[in-house]
N, C-alpha and C positions, 0 to 999 in steps of 0.2 A: 504493500500500500504505500502510495508517495504522500510525502508529508502535505502537500497541498489538498489532498483528498482527505487527509485525518482533520486538517484544519475546518474544510467545509462541514465534514460529518459533526464536529464539536461545535461548530457554529449552528448549524441545523438543529441541533438537540437543545442547544442553550436557547435559542429562539421558540422552541416547542414547550420548554420547560417555564419560561418567563411568559408567555402567552397564556399556558394553562394556568400559571399562578395568578396572572391578572383577572382571568376569566373567574376563576374560584374567589377571589377577593370580592369582585364586583357582585355575584350572584349570592356569596354566602356569609359575607361579613356580618349581616344583621342575626344570622342563625346561630353565629358563633356564641356559645352560652357557657357562663361559668357556673358551676356547681361547687359549693363549699358544705362541708359536713355541718349537719345538724344535729338537735337532740335525739332524733329519731331515725337517722341514717344508717346505722349500725353495720359500719364498714370493718373490715378485718384489720387487725393491726398490722404494721410493717412485718413483724417477725413471723406471720402466717401468709407473707406472700413471696414468693421468689423471683417476682418480675421487677427487673432493674428500672422500669420505668415507674414503677407504682409510687405515686405520691398522693395519699389520702387527702391532703389539703388543698390540692390542684385539679380538681377534675374539670375537662372541658369537654364538651359536646356540641355538634351541630344538631338544633332543633330546627329542622326545616318547616317551612310555610308557604302558603299560597294565599293570595288576596285577590278575589273575584268580586267584579263589579257588574251589577246589571241595572235595570232603570231603577228598581226601588231600594237595592240593599247592597251592602258589601258582605261578602262571605269570606272569611277566615278559616282556613283549614291548616293546623299545627300538628305535627308529628310529635307526640309525646309517649314514646312507649315505656312499659313497665310501670305506669303509675295507675294508681286508683283516682276516680273522679274526686273522691272525698279530700284527697291529697293537693287539689288545685284550687288557685283563688285567681278568679277572672276580674278585670276591672278596666273602665274605660277612662283613662286619664288625660285630659285635654284633648289632643288629637292622635292618640295612641291608645292600641289595645295592649293591657299589660298581664302576663300569666305568670304567676309566681306558683312554686309548690316545693315539695321535697319529695324525690326519688329515694326511696329505701333499699338497701342491700338486702337479699334475702339468702340467709345462711344455710349451707347444706346440711343435712343431717349425719352425712358419712364423714369419717376421719380423713385426713389428708391435708395437701397444701395448694394454696392458689399458685399456678405457674404464669398466667397472663391476665391482666386486669385492664380492660380496655374500655368498659363500660363507665360512665360518669354517674355518680351518685352523690346525694346531697340536696341543699336548698338551691333553688334557681329563681331567675326573674329573666323572662324574655319578652321584649317590647316589640310590639308590630305597628310600625308607624301607620295610620291610617289616612290616605289622601283627601279625605272630605268630611264634613261634620256628620255625625251619625246621632241617631236619637237612643241613648246609651239606656235610657229605662226601659226600651221595648226590645232589648238584645235577647237573644236566645242561643242556648250553648248546649251540645251534647258530646259524649265521650264514648267510642266504641274502637276496640282492636286497635288501642294506641294512637287514634287519632280524634284531636279536639276539632270541634268544627263550632263556630260562632257567626251568627248570623246578626248584622247589625243594620237596621233599616236606616235610609239616608234622610238626614234632617232636611226641612224645605230650605231649598235655597234662597237666602235672603234676598228679597226683591230691592232695588235700588229705589230708594225713597227719597224723592227730591222735594224740598222746601224751599219757596222763593221767599226772599226775605228782602221786603221793602226798604229803601234807603231813604231816611227823612231827612 
């Protein structure tokens, strides 16, 4: 293999990796969510895990979501696997949907050691920006098979109100 061919291959590889990184950052930056151990998280102690990357205080995961709009509402679909619906709090705060909760670690009944710990556990807060005003008091949520669905009726668009003020 010639040196020029090697340079071209490395250049092409770098271009693909950097393009993929930019795409991932743009599409998933909002989905990157930090998990912090909470009172009920029940994580294994570091001496129970052989995974060199295991840091129980620094769990991160992508909680991917979609926002769909039709004429009357916004529908948010958020993937939150391994949760119970009772362990989530959902609220509309200004122009964002905020989902908070705690994902708990379920211990195995058998004896042994953890070799790989890639799932995130603990308290989290995921913010989904809303592109328009909604009627938060009329929102409905459901949770099934690890997917949270929230329907948010759109608020009436404020009509322009023009008042002419006479000059005296």
